[in-house]
C-alpha positions as CSV (number, residue, x, y, z in Angstrom):
1,M,5.1,-1.0,-56.0
2,I,1.9,-0.7,-57.8
3,R,1.3,0.8,-61.1
4,E,-0.6,0.2,-64.4
5,L,0.8,-2.4,-66.8
6,N,1.8,-1.3,-70.3
7,E,2.5,-3.0,-73.5
8,Q,6.3,-3.2,-72.6
9,D,5.4,-5.3,-69.6
10,I,5.5,-9.1,-69.8
11,L,3.0,-11.2,-68.0
12,F,4.2,-14.4,-66.3
13,N,3.1,-17.9,-67.9
14,N,-0.3,-19.3,-67.1
15,S,-1.6,-16.1,-66.1
16,L,-5.1,-16.4,-67.8
17,R,-4.0,-14.2,-70.7
18,T,-1.3,-14.6,-73.4
19,Q,0.8,-11.7,-74.4
20,D,-1.2,-11.0,-77.5
21,E,-4.5,-11.2,-75.4
22,F,-3.0,-8.8,-72.9
23,I,-2.0,-6.3,-75.5
24,N,-5.3,-6.6,-77.3
25,D,-7.0,-5.9,-73.9
26,L,-5.1,-2.7,-73.5
27,T,-6.2,-1.7,-76.9
28,L,-9.8,-2.4,-75.9
29,G,-9.6,0.1,-72.8
30,Y,-9.1,-2.8,-70.2
31,V,-6.7,-1.8,-67.4
32,Y,-4.1,-4.1,-65.8
33,L,-3.0,-3.1,-62.4
34,G,0.0,-4.7,-61.2
35,Y,2.2,-5.5,-58.0
36,F,5.9,-5.4,-58.4
37,L,8.6,-6.7,-56.2
38,E,11.3,-4.5,-57.3
39,D,11.1,-5.3,-61.1
40,Q,9.1,-8.6,-60.8
41,L,5.4,-8.6,-61.5
42,V,3.9,-11.0,-58.9
43,S,0.1,-10.0,-59.2
44,F,-2.4,-8.2,-61.4
45,I,-6.0,-7.4,-61.6
46,N,-7.8,-6.8,-64.9
47,Y,-10.8,-4.5,-65.2
48,I,-12.4,-1.8,-67.1
49,E,-13.9,1.4,-66.2
50,L,-17.3,2.4,-67.6
51,V,-19.3,5.7,-67.0
52,D,-20.2,5.2,-63.3
53,V,-18.8,1.7,-62.4
54,I,-15.6,-0.3,-62.7
55,E,-16.1,-4.0,-63.8
56,D,-13.3,-6.5,-62.4
57,H,-12.8,-9.2,-64.8
58,F,-10.2,-11.4,-63.1
59,V,-7.3,-11.5,-60.5
60,F,-4.1,-13.5,-60.8
61,T,-1.1,-14.1,-58.6
62,D,1.9,-15.9,-59.6
63,P,1.7,-19.4,-57.7
64,E,5.1,-18.7,-56.0
65,H,3.8,-15.4,-54.4
66,R,0.4,-16.4,-53.5
67,N,-1.2,-16.1,-50.0
68,K,1.0,-13.2,-49.2
69,G,-1.6,-10.3,-49.4
70,Y,-0.5,-8.9,-52.9
71,A,-4.1,-9.3,-54.6
72,L,-5.5,-7.9,-51.4
73,A,-3.1,-4.8,-51.8
74,L,-4.1,-4.2,-55.4
75,F,-7.8,-4.2,-54.5
76,K,-7.2,-1.8,-51.6
77,Y,-5.4,0.4,-54.0
78,L,-8.1,0.4,-56.6
79,I,-10.8,1.1,-53.9
80,N,-8.8,4.0,-52.5
81,N,-8.1,5.7,-55.9
82,S,-11.5,5.4,-57.3
83,K,-14.7,7.2,-56.7
84,K,-17.0,4.7,-58.6
85,K,-18.6,1.6,-57.4
86,I,-16.9,-1.6,-58.3
87,I,-18.4,-4.9,-59.4
88,I,-16.8,-8.2,-59.4
89,E,-17.9,-12.0,-60.1
90,V,-16.6,-14.8,-58.1
91,N,-17.3,-18.5,-58.3
92,T,-19.6,-19.4,-55.6
93,H,-17.4,-22.3,-54.3
94,N,-14.5,-19.8,-54.1
95,K,-15.1,-19.3,-50.4
96,A,-11.5,-17.8,-49.8
97,A,-12.1,-15.1,-52.4
98,I,-15.5,-14.4,-51.2
99,S,-14.1,-13.9,-47.8
100,L,-11.4,-11.6,-49.2
101,Y,-13.8,-9.3,-50.9
102,E,-16.3,-9.2,-47.9
103,K,-13.4,-8.0,-45.8
104,L,-12.8,-5.3,-48.4
105,G,-16.5,-4.1,-48.1
106,F,-18.1,-5.9,-51.0
107,K,-21.8,-6.8,-50.6
108,N,-23.8,-9.7,-52.4
109,L,-25.8,-8.2,-55.2
110,N,-27.0,-11.3,-57.1
111,I,-26.3,-14.9,-58.5
112,R,-25.4,-15.2,-62.1
113,E,-26.3,-19.1,-62.8
114,K,-23.9,-21.4,-64.8
115,Y,-21.5,-18.4,-65.4
116,Y,-18.4,-20.6,-65.1
117,D,-19.8,-23.4,-67.2
118,D,-21.5,-25.5,-64.4
119,D,-20.6,-23.2,-61.6
120,D,-22.6,-20.1,-60.6
121,A,-21.0,-16.7,-60.2
122,L,-21.8,-14.5,-57.0
123,V,-22.1,-10.8,-58.1
124,M,-20.6,-8.5,-55.4
125,V,-20.4,-4.8,-55.3
126,K,-18.4,-2.3,-53.3
127,E,-19.8,1.2,-53.2
128,P,-17.5,4.0,-53.3
129,D,-16.0,5.1,-49.9
130,V,-17.4,8.2,-48.1
131,I,-14.5,10.0,-46.6
132,V,-15.7,12.7,-44.3
133,M,-13.5,15.5,-42.9
134,A,-15.5,16.7,-39.9
135,I,-14.8,19.9,-37.9
136,E,-16.1,20.4,-34.3
137,T,-15.5,23.8,-32.5
138,S,-18.7,24.2,-30.4
139,C,-17.1,24.9,-27.2
140,D,-13.3,24.8,-26.1
141,E,-12.1,21.9,-28.1
142,T,-10.6,22.5,-31.7
143,S,-11.1,19.2,-33.3
144,V,-10.8,17.8,-37.0
145,S,-11.2,14.1,-38.0
146,I,-11.5,12.0,-41.0
147,I,-14.0,9.2,-40.8
148,K,-14.6,6.6,-43.6
149,N,-18.2,5.2,-44.1
150,G,-19.3,6.6,-40.7
151,N,-17.5,3.9,-38.5
152,E,-13.8,3.9,-39.4
153,E,-11.5,6.5,-37.7
154,L,-8.6,7.5,-40.1
155,G,-7.3,10.3,-38.1
156,T,-8.3,12.7,-35.3
157,V,-6.9,15.7,-33.7
158,V,-8.4,17.3,-30.5
159,L,-6.8,20.5,-29.2
160,S,-8.0,21.3,-25.8
161,Q,-8.2,24.6,-24.1
162,M,-9.0,23.2,-20.8
163,D,-5.8,24.4,-19.1
164,I,-6.5,28.0,-20.6
165,H,-10.0,28.2,-19.0
166,K,-9.6,26.5,-15.7
167,D,-8.2,29.6,-14.3
168,Y,-11.3,31.1,-14.9
169,G,-13.5,28.4,-13.5
170,G,-15.2,27.7,-16.8
171,V,-15.0,28.5,-20.6
172,V,-14.7,32.0,-21.7
173,P,-16.4,32.4,-25.0
174,E,-14.1,35.1,-26.3
175,I,-11.0,33.3,-25.4
176,A,-12.3,30.1,-27.0
177,S,-13.2,31.7,-30.3
178,R,-9.7,33.4,-30.5
179,N,-7.9,30.0,-29.9
180,H,-10.1,28.4,-32.4
181,T,-9.2,30.9,-35.0
182,E,-5.5,30.6,-34.2
183,N,-5.4,26.7,-34.5
184,I,-8.0,25.5,-36.8
185,T,-5.8,25.4,-39.9
186,L,-2.9,23.8,-38.0
187,V,-5.2,21.1,-36.7
188,I,-6.7,20.5,-40.3
189,A,-3.1,19.9,-41.6
190,E,-2.2,17.5,-38.6
191,C,-5.5,15.5,-39.1
192,L,-4.6,15.1,-42.9
193,E,-1.0,14.0,-41.8
194,R,-2.2,11.4,-39.3
195,A,-4.7,9.9,-41.8
196,N,-2.0,10.0,-44.4
197,L,-4.4,11.5,-46.9
198,K,-4.6,14.8,-49.1
199,L,-7.5,16.9,-49.4
200,N,-8.4,15.4,-52.9
201,N,-9.0,12.2,-51.0
202,I,-11.9,13.7,-49.0
203,T,-15.4,13.2,-50.4
204,D,-17.6,15.3,-47.9
205,I,-17.0,18.1,-45.5
206,A,-19.2,18.0,-42.1
207,V,-19.3,20.4,-39.5
208,A,-21.1,20.9,-36.1
209,Y,-23.2,24.0,-36.6
210,G,-24.9,23.9,-33.3
211,P,-25.8,24.2,-30.4
212,G,-22.9,25.7,-28.8
213,L,-21.1,29.0,-28.3
214,I,-21.8,31.1,-31.4
215,G,-18.3,32.6,-31.8
216,A,-16.7,29.1,-31.3
217,L,-19.0,27.6,-33.8
218,L,-18.5,30.3,-36.4
219,V,-15.0,29.5,-36.8
220,G,-15.4,25.8,-37.5
221,L,-18.3,26.8,-39.8
222,Q,-16.3,29.2,-41.8
223,S,-13.5,26.7,-42.1
224,A,-15.9,24.1,-43.3
225,K,-17.6,26.3,-45.8
226,T,-14.1,27.4,-47.3
227,L,-13.1,23.9,-47.8
228,S,-16.5,22.9,-49.4
229,M,-16.2,25.7,-51.7
230,V,-12.7,25.5,-52.7
231,L,-12.7,21.6,-53.1
232,N,-16.3,21.6,-54.5
233,K,-17.4,19.0,-51.9
234,P,-20.8,18.5,-50.2
235,L,-21.4,20.4,-47.1
236,I,-22.9,18.3,-44.3
237,P,-24.2,20.1,-41.2
238,V,-24.4,18.1,-37.9
239,H,-26.3,18.8,-34.9
240,H,-23.8,18.5,-32.0
241,I,-26.1,16.0,-30.0
242,A,-26.4,13.8,-33.0
243,G,-22.6,13.6,-33.0
244,H,-22.5,12.5,-29.4
245,I,-25.1,9.8,-30.2
246,Y,-23.2,8.7,-33.2
247,A,-19.8,8.4,-31.1
248,N,-21.5,5.0,-30.3
249,N,-21.4,3.8,-34.0
250,L,-17.6,4.0,-33.7
251,M,-17.8,1.4,-31.1
252,S,-20.2,-1.0,-32.7
253,P,-23.1,-0.5,-35.3
254,M,-26.0,1.0,-33.6
255,Q,-29.2,-1.4,-33.4
256,F,-32.7,0.0,-33.7
257,P,-35.0,0.9,-31.9
258,L,-33.0,2.4,-29.3
259,I,-33.0,4.8,-26.4
260,A,-30.2,7.4,-26.2
261,L,-29.4,9.1,-23.1
262,V,-27.4,12.3,-23.7
263,V,-25.6,13.7,-20.6
264,S,-23.2,16.6,-21.0
265,G,-22.4,20.1,-19.7
266,G,-25.2,21.7,-21.6
267,H,-27.8,18.8,-22.2
268,T,-29.7,16.1,-20.5
269,E,-32.1,14.4,-23.0
270,L,-33.8,11.1,-23.7
271,I,-34.0,10.3,-27.3
272,L,-35.9,7.6,-29.1
273,M,-34.5,6.5,-32.6
274,T,-36.2,3.9,-34.7
275,G,-33.7,4.1,-37.4
276,H,-30.6,6.1,-38.6
277,Y,-31.1,9.7,-38.4
278,Q,-34.7,9.6,-36.9
279,F,-34.8,11.4,-33.6
280,K,-37.8,11.9,-31.2
281,R,-37.0,13.6,-28.1
282,L,-38.9,12.0,-25.1
283,G,-37.7,14.4,-22.3
284,S,-35.0,16.9,-21.3
285,T,-33.8,19.0,-18.5
286,L,-36.2,21.8,-17.2
287,D,-33.1,23.8,-16.0
288,D,-29.5,22.8,-15.3
289,A,-28.2,20.1,-17.5
290,V,-26.4,17.4,-15.5
291,G,-22.8,18.5,-16.4
292,E,-23.7,21.9,-15.4
293,A,-24.9,20.8,-12.2
294,Y,-21.8,19.0,-11.5
295,D,-19.6,22.0,-12.1
296,K,-21.7,24.3,-10.1
297,V,-21.7,21.9,-7.1
298,A,-17.8,21.5,-7.6
299,R,-17.7,25.2,-7.0
300,V,-19.4,25.2,-4.0
301,M,-17.1,22.5,-2.8
302,H,-14.1,24.5,-3.9
303,L,-13.0,21.9,-6.5
304,P,-11.1,23.0,-9.6
305,Y,-12.6,23.1,-13.2
306,P,-13.9,21.0,-14.6
307,G,-15.9,19.9,-11.5
308,G,-17.3,16.6,-12.8
309,P,-14.2,14.4,-12.9
310,Q,-13.3,15.9,-9.4
311,I,-16.7,15.0,-7.7
312,D,-16.4,11.5,-9.5
313,R,-13.2,10.9,-8.0
314,L,-14.1,12.0,-4.5
315,A,-17.3,10.0,-4.6
316,K,-15.2,6.9,-4.8
317,L,-13.8,7.6,-1.5
318,G,-16.9,8.7,0.5
319,K,-20.4,7.1,1.8
320,N,-23.9,8.5,0.9
321,T,-24.6,10.1,4.3
322,Y,-26.1,13.6,3.6
323,P,-29.9,13.7,3.2
324,L,-30.1,15.4,-0.2
325,P,-33.4,15.2,-2.3
326,T,-33.9,13.0,-5.4
327,P,-34.4,15.5,-8.3
328,L,-37.7,15.6,-10.1
329,D,-38.7,11.8,-9.1
330,D,-41.9,11.6,-11.1
331,E,-43.6,9.9,-14.1
332,T,-42.2,12.1,-16.9
333,Y,-38.9,11.5,-18.9
334,N,-37.8,15.1,-17.8
335,F,-35.0,15.9,-15.7
336,S,-34.3,18.8,-13.0
337,F,-31.1,19.3,-11.2
338,S,-31.4,22.8,-10.1
339,G,-33.2,21.9,-6.9
340,L,-30.5,19.1,-6.1
341,K,-27.7,21.9,-6.6
342,S,-29.6,24.3,-4.3
343,A,-29.8,21.8,-1.6
344,V,-26.1,21.3,-1.7
345,I,-25.6,25.0,-1.6
346,N,-28.0,25.4,1.4
347,L,-26.4,22.4,3.2
348,S,-22.9,24.0,2.6
349,N,-24.1,27.4,4.0
350,T,-25.8,25.8,7.0
351,M,-22.8,23.9,8.0
352,K,-20.6,27.0,7.6
353,M,-22.9,28.9,9.9
354,K,-22.8,26.2,12.4
355,K,-19.2,25.8,12.1
356,E,-19.3,22.3,11.4
357,P,-17.1,20.6,9.0
358,I,-18.2,19.2,5.7
359,N,-16.9,15.8,4.6
360,I,-16.4,16.6,0.9
361,E,-15.9,12.9,0.0
362,N,-19.4,12.0,1.6
363,L,-21.0,15.0,0.0
364,A,-19.5,14.1,-3.5
365,T,-21.0,10.4,-2.9
366,S,-24.4,11.7,-1.7
367,F,-24.7,14.3,-4.7
368,Q,-23.4,11.7,-7.4
369,T,-25.7,9.0,-5.9
370,R,-29.0,11.2,-6.5
371,V,-27.8,12.0,-10.1
372,V,-26.9,8.6,-11.2
373,N,-30.1,7.0,-9.5
374,I,-32.6,9.3,-11.3
375,L,-30.7,9.0,-14.7
376,V,-31.0,5.3,-14.4
377,K,-34.6,5.2,-13.1
378,K,-36.1,7.5,-15.8
379,T,-34.0,5.9,-18.7
380,L,-35.2,2.4,-17.7
381,K,-38.9,3.8,-17.5
382,A,-38.3,5.0,-21.2
383,M,-36.8,1.5,-22.2
384,Q,-39.7,-0.3,-20.6
385,D,-42.6,2.1,-21.9
386,Y,-41.4,2.0,-25.5
387,Q,-40.2,-1.7,-25.2
388,V,-36.7,-1.0,-26.5
389,N,-33.9,-3.3,-25.7
390,N,-30.9,-1.1,-27.0
391,L,-29.4,1.7,-25.0
392,V,-26.8,4.0,-25.8
393,I,-25.2,6.5,-23.6
394,A,-23.7,9.9,-25.0
395,G,-22.0,13.1,-24.0
396,G,-19.2,14.2,-21.7
397,V,-20.8,13.0,-18.5
398,A,-20.9,9.5,-20.1
399,A,-17.3,9.3,-18.8
400,N,-18.6,9.2,-15.3
401,T,-17.4,6.0,-13.6
402,A,-20.4,5.6,-11.5
403,L,-22.7,6.2,-14.2
404,R,-21.1,3.7,-16.4
405,E,-21.2,1.2,-13.5
406,A,-24.7,1.6,-12.7
407,F,-26.1,1.2,-16.3
408,T,-23.8,-1.7,-16.9
409,I,-25.5,-3.4,-13.9
410,A,-29.0,-2.1,-14.6
411,C,-28.8,-3.3,-18.2
412,K,-27.3,-6.7,-17.4
413,D,-30.2,-7.1,-14.9
414,H,-33.0,-6.4,-17.6
415,N,-31.1,-8.1,-20.6
416,Y,-30.8,-4.8,-22.3
417,N,-28.0,-4.1,-25.0
418,L,-25.8,-1.2,-23.8
419,T,-23.1,0.8,-25.6
420,I,-21.1,3.5,-23.9
421,P,-18.3,5.2,-26.0
422,S,-14.9,5.0,-25.0
423,F,-13.5,7.7,-23.0
424,K,-12.0,9.6,-25.9
425,Y,-15.3,9.8,-27.6
426,C,-17.2,11.1,-24.7
427,T,-16.0,14.7,-24.6
428,D,-16.2,17.0,-27.7
429,N,-14.6,15.6,-30.7
430,A,-14.8,15.8,-34.5
431,A,-15.0,11.9,-34.9
432,M,-18.3,11.9,-33.5
433,I,-19.4,14.6,-36.0
434,G,-18.0,12.6,-38.9
435,A,-19.6,9.5,-37.9
436,A,-23.0,11.2,-37.8
437,A,-22.3,12.9,-40.9
438,F,-22.3,9.7,-43.1
439,Y,-26.0,8.9,-42.0
440,A,-27.0,12.6,-42.2
441,K,-25.9,12.4,-45.9
442,M,-27.7,9.2,-46.6
443,A,-30.6,10.9,-45.2
444,G,-30.3,13.8,-47.6
445,K,-29.0,16.4,-44.9
446,T,-26.7,18.3,-47.0
447,S,-26.5,22.2,-47.0
448,D,-25.4,25.2,-49.1
449,L,-22.8,27.8,-48.1
450,L,-25.9,29.8,-46.4
451,L,-25.7,27.6,-43.4
452,N,-25.4,29.4,-40.0
453,S,-24.7,28.3,-36.6
454,V,-27.2,28.3,-33.6
455,S,-26.5,28.6,-30.0
456,S,-29.6,26.2,-29.3
457,E,-31.8,23.9,-31.1
458,E,-33.8,20.9,-30.5
459,L,-32.4,17.5,-32.2
460,T,-35.1,16.7,-34.7
461,N,-35.3,14.8,-38.0
462,M,-35.2,18.2,-40.0
């Protein structure tokens, strides 16, 4: 059990403070936070809370109970229950303590020479954690996530409507909105339970405001506005594509400059980033997005929705035998998949007229080969032209196995650093929104309650 000590508590011997000094410290406003095993005090930390900072003075653990994590638990408790930065001094020779503080997120601030007689003190600081509750309802997933400091997932819930919409061959906006409305409060409650947090632990509210289906977006937006207003927490608007890109930051810290290839049902874009929350679009699709093309071709092949995973599965079984065109094979960074889609439709119609069977495995392989090859070719061109060595892949189509394999090989051949999100972060989810929100806040991108949703908007630095 962890609690604050009071005058009735008895310190153990040789604990850096006599009983009289301990009581005098309490009178002066110092706080002693103690760890108890049953009724026995085994460790404590001593600090004073000032206007905007907590200054730690010392930590002590009973010699019989050292190296068991009690001091670590005390510091975690202090960090989790404080909204202020924490400053500590530690002897520069105390490598074990420095390592402990670094694991807790403390950063080096400066050196105080001869602070401990002949030894120097390293001053370390821990900024207050940013605990973001993020909401994502841009399409047919109702998702809420709690992300700490932009890279630590504390809890995420994704409620998919895929089984509802597959009977229609695609997402029906009105049905999606209705289901978001029915489920959003339940998803919020479940997310808090998974993270073992309460609403008062949340420091910021983030929401995907677009692009996406307006009705679906509005459900998440109104929920986020309500939480922001009731809890008096900052509201952080996050562009859906920024979220997809920052899903990579949940895997490993993003390195700059980088090229981001965004491939999803509604987007195909190449983005240059020179730093956090700095976006420059190099190119995009002129018509169908790559995920949209997959779904349309899948319908021609009479495959169930969503079509992308079905084509990917069949492509592993087929051969590249059909003479389909390479889409928009030029020197720009733009893409076009409408012509390739039309070529598949024309091929299908021609084969039907001739009453010749279509090998769907080979057609899937032929189509996917053209798509992956042009994505790799244009992305590598952007990497070379802008002399960038870091590549991240983002969006639902990043789950495509052929695409992942092709980029893994290409980046290895060119000695590029490649990051691809795990499968759970490829499709729409609120964890990616929470990851992006941390850096949006650092860049000053907060909003008032007049924030509105948008169905389409280019990703920019604004």
